[in-house]
C-alpha positions as CSV (number, residue, x, y, z in Angstrom):
1,M,-30.6,-65.8,37.1
2,S,-27.4,-67.7,36.8
3,D,-26.7,-71.1,38.5
4,E,-24.8,-69.2,41.2
5,Q,-27.8,-67.1,41.9
6,Q,-30.0,-70.2,42.1
7,T,-27.7,-71.7,44.7
8,S,-27.2,-68.6,46.8
9,G,-30.0,-69.5,49.2
10,V,-32.3,-66.7,47.9
11,T,-35.8,-67.9,47.4
12,G,-39.1,-66.2,46.5
13,D,-39.8,-63.1,44.5
14,L,-37.0,-60.6,44.0
15,V,-39.2,-57.6,44.5
16,A,-40.6,-59.0,47.7
17,R,-37.2,-59.8,49.0
18,W,-36.0,-56.3,48.1
19,L,-38.9,-54.7,50.0
20,D,-38.2,-57.0,53.0
21,L,-34.6,-55.9,53.1
22,E,-35.4,-52.3,52.7
23,R,-37.3,-52.4,56.0
24,I,-33.9,-52.5,57.7
25,F,-33.3,-48.9,56.5
26,S,-36.8,-47.5,56.3
27,Q,-37.4,-47.5,60.1
28,D,-38.5,-44.2,61.6
29,R,-39.0,-42.7,58.1
30,Y,-35.6,-43.7,57.0
31,D,-33.7,-42.6,60.0
32,G,-32.4,-46.2,60.3
33,G,-32.4,-48.6,63.1
34,G,-30.3,-51.3,64.7
35,P,-30.5,-55.0,65.6
36,P,-32.7,-56.9,66.1
37,W,-33.5,-56.3,62.5
38,P,-37.1,-56.1,61.4
39,S,-36.3,-58.5,58.6
40,P,-34.0,-61.6,58.4
41,I,-30.9,-61.0,56.4
42,T,-28.2,-63.2,55.1
43,A,-25.5,-64.7,57.2
44,G,-22.1,-62.9,57.4
45,V,-23.5,-59.5,58.4
46,A,-21.4,-57.4,60.7
47,E,-21.2,-53.8,61.9
48,P,-17.4,-53.0,61.9
49,T,-18.5,-49.5,63.0
50,P,-21.8,-48.5,64.6
51,G,-24.1,-47.5,61.8
52,L,-22.1,-49.2,59.1
53,L,-23.7,-52.5,57.8
54,E,-21.3,-54.9,56.1
55,V,-22.3,-58.1,54.2
56,A,-19.2,-60.2,53.8
57,G,-18.6,-61.4,50.2
58,T,-18.6,-65.1,49.4
59,L,-18.3,-65.9,45.7
60,R,-17.1,-62.4,44.7
61,P,-15.6,-60.7,47.8
62,H,-13.4,-58.5,45.5
63,V,-16.5,-56.7,44.3
64,V,-17.9,-54.2,46.8
65,V,-21.4,-52.6,46.4
66,T,-21.8,-49.5,48.5
67,A,-24.9,-47.5,49.5
68,P,-23.7,-44.3,51.4
69,H,-27.2,-42.7,51.3
70,A,-29.4,-45.6,52.4
71,T,-30.9,-43.6,55.2
72,N,-31.3,-39.9,56.0
73,H,-28.0,-38.2,56.8
74,E,-26.3,-34.8,57.3
75,R,-24.0,-32.8,55.1
76,E,-22.3,-29.9,56.7
77,G,-25.1,-29.7,59.3
78,T,-27.9,-29.8,56.8
79,A,-30.3,-32.7,56.7
80,K,-30.4,-34.7,53.5
81,L,-33.0,-37.3,52.5
82,A,-32.2,-40.9,51.8
83,D,-31.8,-42.4,48.4
84,R,-34.6,-44.8,49.0
85,G,-34.2,-48.4,47.9
86,T,-30.4,-48.3,47.6
87,G,-29.7,-49.9,51.0
88,G,-32.0,-52.9,50.4
89,L,-30.7,-53.2,46.8
90,A,-27.0,-53.4,47.9
91,V,-27.8,-56.2,50.4
92,L,-30.0,-58.0,47.8
93,L,-27.1,-57.9,45.3
94,A,-24.8,-59.3,47.9
95,E,-27.2,-62.2,48.4
96,L,-27.6,-62.9,44.7
97,T,-24.0,-62.6,43.5
98,G,-21.9,-63.2,46.6
99,C,-20.3,-59.8,46.4
100,T,-19.5,-57.6,49.5
101,A,-21.9,-54.8,50.5
102,L,-21.2,-51.7,52.6
103,V,-24.2,-49.7,53.6
104,A,-24.3,-46.5,55.8
105,R,-27.5,-46.8,57.8
106,G,-26.8,-44.3,60.6
107,T,-23.2,-43.1,60.5
108,P,-22.5,-39.4,61.2
109,G,-21.9,-37.2,58.2
110,D,-22.0,-38.0,54.5
111,A,-19.7,-40.7,53.1
112,N,-20.0,-39.2,49.6
113,Y,-19.1,-35.7,50.7
114,D,-16.9,-35.8,53.9
115,E,-13.2,-36.4,53.4
116,G,-13.1,-38.8,56.3
117,H,-15.9,-41.4,57.0
118,P,-16.2,-44.9,58.4
119,L,-17.4,-46.3,55.1
120,K,-14.3,-45.0,53.4
121,E,-12.0,-46.3,56.1
122,R,-13.5,-49.7,55.8
123,L,-13.3,-49.6,52.1
124,A,-9.6,-48.8,52.3
125,E,-9.1,-51.8,54.7
126,L,-10.9,-54.2,52.2
127,R,-8.9,-53.1,49.2
128,P,-11.4,-54.5,46.6
129,A,-10.8,-54.8,42.9
130,V,-14.2,-53.2,41.9
131,V,-16.5,-50.7,43.7
132,I,-20.1,-50.1,42.5
133,D,-21.5,-47.1,44.4
134,L,-25.3,-47.0,44.4
135,H,-27.3,-43.7,44.5
136,G,-30.8,-42.5,43.6
137,M,-31.8,-39.9,41.1
138,R,-35.3,-38.6,40.1
139,S,-36.9,-40.3,37.1
140,R,-35.6,-39.0,33.8
141,P,-37.2,-39.6,30.5
142,E,-33.9,-40.2,28.7
143,S,-32.2,-42.4,31.3
144,D,-32.9,-45.3,33.7
145,V,-29.3,-45.4,35.0
146,D,-26.6,-42.7,34.9
147,L,-23.0,-43.7,35.4
148,G,-20.5,-41.4,37.1
149,T,-17.0,-42.4,36.0
150,G,-15.0,-40.2,38.4
151,S,-11.5,-39.4,37.4
152,G,-9.6,-42.7,37.7
153,L,-9.9,-46.4,36.9
154,V,-13.4,-47.5,35.8
155,P,-14.6,-51.2,35.8
156,A,-14.9,-51.5,32.0
157,S,-16.7,-55.0,32.2
158,V,-19.4,-53.5,34.5
159,V,-20.0,-50.5,32.2
160,V,-20.1,-52.8,29.1
161,A,-22.6,-55.1,30.8
162,L,-24.9,-52.3,31.7
163,D,-24.6,-50.7,28.3
164,E,-25.6,-54.1,26.7
165,S,-28.6,-54.5,29.0
166,D,-32.1,-53.3,28.1
167,L,-31.7,-50.3,30.5
168,R,-31.3,-46.8,29.2
169,V,-27.8,-45.9,30.3
170,T,-26.2,-42.5,30.2
171,T,-22.7,-41.4,31.4
172,N,-21.8,-38.4,33.5
173,A,-25.2,-36.7,32.7
174,V,-26.3,-36.3,36.3
175,F,-23.2,-36.5,38.5
176,S,-19.7,-37.3,37.2
177,A,-18.4,-38.3,40.7
178,M,-15.1,-36.4,40.0
179,R,-15.2,-34.5,43.3
180,P,-12.3,-36.1,45.2
181,T,-14.5,-36.8,48.3
182,T,-17.0,-39.0,46.5
183,V,-16.8,-42.7,47.3
184,T,-16.0,-43.4,43.7
185,A,-13.1,-40.9,43.5
186,F,-11.8,-42.1,46.9
187,A,-11.7,-45.7,45.7
188,Q,-10.0,-44.7,42.5
189,T,-7.2,-43.0,44.6
190,L,-6.6,-46.4,46.1
191,G,-6.0,-47.8,42.6
192,V,-9.5,-49.5,42.6
193,A,-11.7,-49.5,39.6
194,A,-15.0,-47.7,40.6
195,V,-18.2,-46.4,39.2
196,Q,-21.1,-44.4,40.6
197,V,-24.5,-45.8,39.6
198,E,-27.4,-43.3,39.8
199,V,-30.7,-45.2,39.7
200,G,-34.0,-43.6,38.6
201,A,-36.8,-43.5,41.1
202,H,-39.0,-45.6,38.8
203,L,-36.5,-48.5,39.2
204,R,-36.3,-48.4,43.0
205,V,-38.6,-49.5,45.8
206,P,-41.1,-48.5,47.0
207,S,-42.3,-46.5,43.9
208,G,-41.1,-48.7,41.0
209,A,-43.3,-51.2,39.2
210,P,-42.4,-54.9,39.9
211,E,-41.3,-55.6,36.3
212,E,-39.1,-52.5,36.3
213,L,-37.5,-53.4,39.6
214,T,-36.7,-57.0,38.4
215,R,-35.2,-55.6,35.3
216,L,-32.8,-53.4,37.2
217,V,-31.8,-56.2,39.7
218,A,-31.1,-58.6,36.8
219,A,-29.0,-56.1,34.9
220,L,-26.9,-55.2,38.0
221,A,-26.5,-58.9,38.9
222,V,-25.1,-59.7,35.5
223,A,-22.8,-56.7,35.6
224,I,-21.4,-57.9,39.0
225,E,-20.9,-61.4,37.6
226,C,-19.0,-59.8,34.7
227,A,-16.8,-57.8,37.0
228,A,-13.3,-58.9,36.3
229,A,-11.4,-60.7,39.0
230,P,-8.8,-58.6,40.8
231,A,-6.9,-56.8,38.2
232,P,-3.1,-57.4,38.4
233,T,-1.6,-54.8,40.7
234,R,1.8,-55.7,39.3
235,Y,3.1,-54.5,36.0
236,T,6.0,-55.8,33.9
237,A,8.5,-53.1,33.2
238,V,9.5,-52.8,29.5
239,P,12.7,-50.7,28.9
240,V,12.0,-47.6,26.8
241,K,14.6,-45.1,25.7
242,I,13.3,-41.6,26.7
243,P,16.1,-39.0,27.3
244,S,14.7,-37.4,30.5
245,G,16.4,-36.4,33.7
246,L,13.3,-37.5,35.7
247,P,11.9,-41.1,36.1
248,T,9.4,-41.5,33.3
249,V,6.9,-44.3,32.6
250,V,4.7,-45.0,29.6
251,V,1.3,-46.6,30.5
252,H,-1.7,-48.0,28.6
253,P,-4.0,-45.1,27.5
254,H,-7.0,-46.2,29.6
255,M,-5.0,-45.5,32.8
256,L,-4.8,-41.7,32.3
257,S,-8.5,-41.0,31.8
258,G,-8.1,-40.0,28.2
259,I,-5.3,-37.5,28.6
260,H,-1.7,-37.9,27.3
261,G,0.2,-36.6,30.3
262,P,2.5,-36.0,32.0
263,V,0.9,-37.1,35.2
264,P,2.8,-37.7,38.4
265,V,2.4,-41.3,39.6
266,T,3.8,-43.5,42.3
267,V,5.8,-46.5,41.2
268,A,6.6,-49.1,43.9
269,T,8.4,-52.3,44.5
270,D,7.9,-54.5,47.5
271,D,10.2,-52.3,49.7
272,H,10.6,-49.0,47.8
273,S,8.6,-46.4,46.0
274,T,9.4,-43.4,43.8
275,V,7.5,-40.7,41.9
276,A,7.6,-40.9,38.1
277,W,6.0,-38.9,35.3
278,A,3.5,-41.0,33.3
279,W,2.7,-40.6,29.6
280,S,0.0,-42.3,27.6
281,A,1.3,-44.8,25.0
282,A,-0.9,-42.8,22.6
283,A,1.0,-39.5,23.2
284,E,2.9,-37.9,20.3
285,G,6.6,-38.6,20.6
286,V,6.4,-41.9,22.5
287,P,8.9,-44.4,21.2
288,E,7.4,-47.0,18.9
289,V,8.3,-49.8,21.2
290,A,5.9,-48.4,23.8
291,R,2.9,-48.0,21.5
292,G,2.0,-51.6,21.7
293,L,2.1,-52.0,25.4
294,L,-0.3,-54.5,26.9
295,P,-2.6,-53.4,29.9
296,E,-0.3,-55.4,32.3
297,E,2.9,-53.7,31.0
298,M,4.5,-50.3,31.5
299,G,7.4,-48.7,29.7
300,A,10.2,-47.6,32.0
301,S,12.9,-45.1,31.3
302,R,16.4,-45.7,32.4
303,G,15.9,-43.1,35.2
304,L,13.0,-45.1,36.5
305,T,14.8,-48.4,36.3
306,D,17.7,-47.0,38.3
307,A,15.3,-45.5,40.9
308,V,13.7,-49.0,41.5
309,N,17.0,-50.8,41.5
310,G,16.3,-52.6,38.3
311,A,13.1,-54.3,39.4
312,T,10.9,-55.6,36.6
313,E,7.7,-56.2,38.6
314,L,6.2,-52.9,39.7
315,S,3.0,-51.5,41.1
316,L,1.5,-48.2,40.0
317,R,-0.7,-45.7,41.7
318,V,-2.4,-43.0,39.5
319,P,-3.9,-39.9,41.3
320,P,-7.4,-38.7,40.6
321,I,-7.7,-36.9,37.3
322,A,-10.6,-34.5,36.4
323,P,-10.9,-33.7,32.7
324,L,-12.6,-30.3,32.2
325,R,-13.3,-27.9,29.3
326,T,-11.8,-24.4,29.5
327,S,-13.7,-21.2,29.3
328,A,-12.7,-17.6,29.7
329,A,-12.9,-15.8,33.1
330,L,-15.5,-13.2,33.8
331,A,-14.3,-9.6,33.9
332,R,-16.2,-9.0,37.2
333,D,-14.5,-12.0,38.8
334,M,-11.0,-12.3,37.4
335,P,-8.9,-15.1,38.9
336,A,-5.3,-14.5,39.9
337,A,-2.4,-15.7,37.8
338,D,-2.2,-19.0,39.6
339,E,-6.0,-19.6,40.1
340,V,-8.6,-21.5,38.2
341,Q,-12.3,-21.4,39.0
342,V,-14.4,-24.6,39.1
343,N,-17.9,-25.6,39.9
344,P,-18.3,-26.7,43.6
345,A,-19.8,-30.0,42.5
346,D,-16.9,-30.9,40.3
347,L,-13.9,-30.4,42.6
348,V,-13.0,-29.5,46.1
349,P,-11.0,-26.2,46.3
350,G,-7.3,-26.8,46.7
351,T,-4.0,-27.1,44.8
352,Y,-3.9,-29.2,41.6
353,L,-1.6,-29.8,38.8
354,L,-3.1,-28.5,35.5
355,V,-2.2,-30.6,32.5
356,R,-2.8,-29.8,28.8
357,N,-1.1,-31.4,25.9
358,G,2.2,-32.0,27.7
359,V,2.3,-28.6,29.5
360,T,1.8,-28.5,33.3
361,A,1.2,-25.7,35.8
362,W,0.4,-25.6,39.5
363,V,-2.9,-23.9,40.2
364,R,-5.2,-23.2,43.1
365,A,-8.8,-24.3,42.3
366,V,-11.4,-21.9,43.8
367,A,-15.2,-22.6,43.8
368,R,-17.5,-20.3,41.9
369,G,-21.2,-20.8,41.4
370,H,-21.2,-19.2,37.9
371,V,-18.9,-21.9,36.5
372,R,-20.8,-24.5,34.5
373,R,-20.4,-28.1,35.5
374,G,-17.6,-29.9,33.6
375,T,-15.8,-26.6,32.8
376,V,-13.0,-24.5,34.3
377,R,-12.5,-20.7,34.0
378,L,-8.9,-19.6,33.3
379,A,-7.3,-16.2,33.3
380,Y,-6.0,-15.0,29.9
381,Q,-2.4,-15.3,30.9
382,L,-2.7,-18.9,31.9
383,R,-4.7,-19.7,28.8
384,L,-1.9,-18.1,26.8
385,L,0.9,-20.1,28.5
386,I,-0.8,-23.4,28.0
387,A,-2.3,-22.5,24.6
388,A,-5.9,-23.3,25.6
389,D,-8.5,-21.7,23.3
390,G,-11.9,-22.1,24.9
391,A,-13.5,-22.1,21.5
392,A,-11.4,-25.0,20.1
393,D,-12.5,-28.6,20.1
394,D,-9.3,-29.7,21.9
395,S,-9.6,-27.1,24.7
396,S,-9.9,-29.6,27.5
397,V,-7.5,-29.6,30.4
398,A,-7.1,-32.0,33.3
399,L,-6.7,-31.1,37.0
400,V,-4.6,-33.8,38.8
401,A,-4.7,-34.2,42.5
402,A,-1.0,-34.8,42.6
403,L,0.7,-36.5,45.6
404,P,2.6,-34.3,48.1
405,E,5.8,-36.1,47.3
406,V,5.8,-34.4,43.9
407,I,6.5,-30.9,45.3
408,R,8.0,-31.6,48.7
409,T,11.6,-32.6,49.4
410,R,13.1,-33.6,52.7
411,A,15.9,-31.4,53.8
412,Q,19.3,-33.0,53.4
413,G,22.9,-32.3,54.4
414,P,24.5,-31.4,57.7
415,W,22.4,-29.6,60.3
416,F,24.3,-26.3,60.0
417,R,23.5,-26.2,56.2
418,R,19.8,-26.9,56.9
419,F,19.8,-24.2,59.6
420,G,21.5,-21.7,57.3
421,A,19.0,-22.5,54.5
422,A,16.1,-22.0,56.9
423,V,17.5,-18.6,58.1
424,D,18.1,-17.5,54.5
425,T,14.4,-18.4,53.7
426,V,13.1,-16.3,56.7
427,L,15.3,-13.4,55.8
428,E,14.3,-13.5,52.1
429,H,10.6,-13.3,53.1
430,L,11.5,-10.3,55.4
431,W,13.3,-8.5,52.6
432,R,10.4,-9.3,50.3
433,A,8.0,-7.6,52.6
434,L,10.2,-4.5,52.8
435,F,11.4,-4.2,49.2
436,R,8.8,-6.3,47.2
437,A,9.6,-8.9,44.7
438,P,6.8,-9.3,42.1
439,E,6.3,-12.7,40.4
440,F,6.3,-13.2,36.7
441,S,4.8,-16.4,35.2
442,A,6.5,-17.9,32.1
443,R,6.6,-21.1,30.1
444,V,9.7,-23.2,30.1
445,V,11.5,-24.2,26.9
446,Q,14.9,-25.8,26.2
447,A,18.0,-23.9,27.2
448,H,20.5,-22.7,24.7
449,A,23.2,-25.2,23.8
450,G,26.0,-24.9,26.3
451,D,23.7,-23.8,29.2
452,D,22.3,-27.2,30.2
453,G,24.9,-27.8,32.9
454,A,24.7,-24.3,34.5
455,P,22.1,-22.9,36.9
456,V,21.0,-20.3,34.4
457,V,17.7,-19.0,33.2
458,T,17.4,-16.9,30.1
459,L,14.8,-14.2,30.1
460,H,13.5,-11.8,27.5
461,P,15.1,-8.4,27.9
462,A,11.7,-6.8,28.6
463,V,11.2,-8.9,31.7
464,F,14.2,-7.5,33.7
465,D,12.6,-4.1,34.5
466,R,9.4,-5.8,35.4
467,I,10.8,-7.9,38.1
468,G,13.4,-5.4,39.2
469,V,16.7,-7.1,38.3
470,E,19.6,-6.6,35.9
471,S,21.1,-9.2,33.6
472,G,23.6,-11.3,35.6
473,Q,21.7,-11.0,38.9
474,Q,20.1,-13.9,40.8
475,V,16.4,-14.8,40.6
476,L,14.3,-17.5,42.4
477,V,12.4,-19.9,40.2
478,R,9.4,-21.5,41.8
479,W,7.4,-24.6,40.7
480,G,4.8,-25.8,43.1
481,G,6.4,-26.0,46.5
482,R,10.0,-26.0,45.3
483,E,12.2,-23.0,44.7
484,V,15.7,-22.8,43.2
485,A,18.1,-19.9,42.8
486,A,19.5,-19.2,39.3
487,L,21.5,-16.6,37.4
488,A,19.2,-14.6,35.1
489,V,20.7,-13.5,31.7
490,A,19.2,-11.7,28.8
491,D,18.2,-13.9,25.9
492,H,20.3,-13.1,22.8
493,D,17.9,-15.0,20.6
494,P,14.3,-14.9,21.9
495,P,12.3,-17.9,20.8
496,E,9.8,-17.6,18.0
497,T,9.0,-21.3,18.1
498,G,9.7,-24.2,20.5
499,V,11.4,-26.3,17.8
500,P,15.2,-26.1,18.1
501,P,17.3,-26.8,15.0
502,E,17.9,-30.5,14.2
503,P,21.6,-30.4,15.0
504,I,20.9,-28.9,18.4
505,K,18.2,-31.5,19.1
506,R,20.7,-34.2,18.4
507,V,23.4,-32.7,20.5
508,Q,21.1,-31.9,23.5
509,R,19.0,-35.1,23.1
510,V,15.9,-33.1,23.4
511,N,13.0,-35.2,24.8
512,R,10.7,-36.3,22.0
513,L,7.8,-35.7,24.3
514,W,8.6,-32.0,24.6
515,P,5.6,-30.0,23.3
516,H,6.7,-27.2,21.0
517,L,5.6,-23.6,21.5
518,P,2.6,-22.6,19.4
519,E,3.3,-20.3,16.6
520,G,3.0,-16.6,17.5
521,M,3.4,-16.9,21.3
522,S,5.0,-13.8,22.6
523,P,8.6,-14.4,23.5
524,H,8.6,-12.3,26.7
525,V,6.5,-15.0,28.4
526,V,9.0,-17.7,27.7
527,V,12.0,-18.7,29.9
528,R,14.8,-20.9,28.8
529,M,15.8,-23.2,31.7
530,S,18.6,-25.6,32.0
531,S,18.0,-29.3,32.6
532,R,20.0,-29.0,35.8
533,L,17.4,-26.6,37.2
534,R,14.5,-28.6,36.0
535,G,16.0,-31.6,37.7
536,D,16.3,-29.6,41.0
537,L,12.7,-28.6,40.7
538,G,11.6,-32.1,39.8
539,A,9.6,-30.5,37.0
540,P,8.7,-32.1,33.7
541,V,10.0,-30.9,30.4
542,A,7.4,-28.2,29.6
543,T,5.8,-26.4,32.5
544,V,4.8,-23.0,33.8
545,V,7.0,-21.5,36.5
546,T,7.2,-18.2,38.4
547,V,10.3,-16.0,38.5
548,R,11.1,-13.3,41.0
549,R,14.3,-11.5,42.1
550,R,16.4,-12.8,44.9
551,L,16.9,-10.0,47.3
552,R,19.8,-11.0,49.5
553,P,22.5,-10.7,46.7
554,V,21.0,-7.4,45.7
555,L,21.1,-6.0,49.2
556,V,24.6,-7.3,49.8
557,G,25.8,-5.6,46.6
558,N,24.3,-2.3,47.5
559,L,25.6,-2.4,51.0
560,N,29.1,-3.1,49.6
561,A,28.7,0.1,47.5
562,L,27.9,2.0,50.7
563,V,31.1,0.9,52.5
564,V,33.4,3.6,51.1
565,P,31.1,6.7,51.5
566,L,29.9,5.7,54.9
567,A,33.4,4.9,56.1
568,S,34.6,8.2,54.8
569,L,31.8,10.0,56.7
570,V,32.7,8.2,60.0
571,L,36.5,8.7,59.6
572,A,36.0,12.4,58.8
573,G,33.7,12.8,61.8
574,A,36.2,11.0,64.0
575,A,39.0,13.4,63.0
576,L,37.0,16.4,64.4
577,P,38.1,17.7,67.9
578,D,34.7,16.9,69.4
579,P,32.8,14.5,67.1
580,H,29.0,14.4,67.6
581,W,28.5,10.6,67.4
582,V,24.7,10.8,67.6
583,M,24.5,13.0,64.5
584,L,27.1,10.9,62.7
585,G,25.1,7.8,63.4
586,L,21.9,9.5,62.3
587,G,23.5,10.7,59.1
588,T,24.8,7.2,58.4
589,A,21.4,5.7,58.9
590,V,19.7,8.3,56.7
591,M,22.2,7.8,53.9
592,S,21.7,4.0,54.1
593,V,17.9,4.4,53.9
594,F,18.1,6.7,50.9
595,A,20.6,4.4,49.2
596,L,18.5,1.3,49.7
597,A,15.2,3.0,49.0
598,R,15.8,2.8,45.3
599,L,15.6,-1.0,45.6
600,R,12.0,-1.0,46.6
601,I,9.5,-1.5,43.8
602,P,6.6,0.8,44.6
603,Q,3.1,-0.5,44.4
604,P,1.2,1.3,41.6
605,R,-1.7,3.4,42.8
606,S,-4.9,1.5,42.3
607,G,-8.0,3.0,40.8
608,A,-8.4,6.1,38.7
609,R,-7.9,9.6,40.1
610,V,-10.9,11.9,39.4
611,D,-10.3,15.5,38.3
612,K,-13.1,17.2,40.2
613,G,-12.5,20.5,38.5
614,W,-12.9,19.0,35.1
615,V,-16.1,17.2,36.2
616,E,-17.6,20.4,37.6
617,E,-16.7,22.3,34.4
618,M,-18.5,19.7,32.3
619,A,-21.5,19.8,34.6
620,D,-21.6,23.6,34.3
621,A,-21.4,23.3,30.5
622,G,-24.3,20.9,30.5
623,R,-26.5,23.1,32.6
624,G,-25.8,26.0,30.2
625,A,-26.7,24.1,27.1
626,G,-30.0,24.6,25.3
627,P,-32.0,22.1,23.3
628,G,-29.8,19.8,21.2
629,G,-26.8,20.7,23.4
630,E,-26.3,24.1,21.8
631,K,-24.7,26.7,24.0
632,V,-27.0,29.6,25.0
633,G,-26.4,32.9,26.9
634,R,-24.1,35.8,26.4
């Protein structure tokens, strides 16, 4: 033990002390108990919430060791057994190293599964620099300790110290802690470096051998001592020239969990925050000045600098990121165009931003038991749009739990404009229910030169019949929760590659981070979109959007065409000596219905129609066949 451990007031054998502390949690067969404790524990112990035991840190209060499963608990009404030994171990480590300990010894629910839990609430109040979340696993021949790294910041010094110990350490072999409701993932959403430590049963009381238990305690104590002091929450902004209409930031590669971006992050000053798109300094196309960024620096585009009013000291919040490998969907369980299927242990179902090699798409994650851990099933169309080949070595994608601010905007302008927009939205959904407006997913590329300042989208000619519009009519382009209206025109030069000619790149100042289309991608799934529309959507340079027709202008145009014939009918009827206004009104209504009926896109009949006569004829032929199928009879 270190000098600090020797002076911490802990005396006697470590194993005996661990067993003594474990009695706090093992009462009533691990149903937990309350004070007076059956064993003396260190000073500074409190219960901020009934059932939540907290040992206040002394030497290292910025390191918090948690044990959410120290006693028996419930998960969705089902009883779950305790991870025996983890509660006493957490308190013992607090005594040895002066760190903070949080142990759930009788709180309702499961802190590592429920979205809201007293342990998480207290953890958010403490705002530590490092969280080490203790759990128990069965003894494994290949591993003493398995580390779950989650999907955010990981305390590198803790991981290195454990790797260099004499323990057999594996990573993400048992449980990766990437589900957003784990204690590790929750801490990472707060910007805290966290890791889940699964300890084998042979290294925990009461079953472990004394020498094995001592070996584990010594290794964890050294790892906590090596835990870095609070990492700087402030970063120095370094100006970086990136031609982008959205605030953009370049960060050190370790901050994005091994992916290159773009990832929506929150950049804040003391009194202001904004959403920016973060790229790794290792991404292709990042300016050279940003490749050598230090961990405490971030590259800021001009748009970001303007958004934070020129501040040079900034804080950064990165949302949880779950890297997964892609696999094809099953024919018997095909996901929808905007769905991905994940293992229930990896992610909680919900809306995520899918990121792959600079291309983004909003998707709905649905849980399926047939999906292997660490993988995600994608429909063919989505794999095509993001160029993800499940057989390739680089087929990984990331699902990002993006902040709501990324896709939500607060209504602006006078009240009458906001009211008019709301009415237009309600009517659009009503017309959509009557006439249908099917969606079409497409990947965005740079607009033609000259279109960047106009609300124009350029579509392949084959798309217009599919979505029920003609060139020159309006469409609605949707990205996440935002939707903009645009003029749809036929593409006179459908793209075969995403690389524009060099002169056009110089004129348009095409973002160097723009990923080019893969060779051979079908041009009908590509939409050219102006920078103005991308800015209105708040979307990054390359993304997947959905396009559908806007029905109000179509209806207005057709109603205008009906004015002359209907007016002629009414005037002709009015000229009669005794006009029959009921019949005139009925005729006008019938004409209007038939004229507008052509606007409805009919739903194709599902399933196959069976020709019963043909089936019966084949059955009769089969009954009249002899051996070998040869026809017999007259």
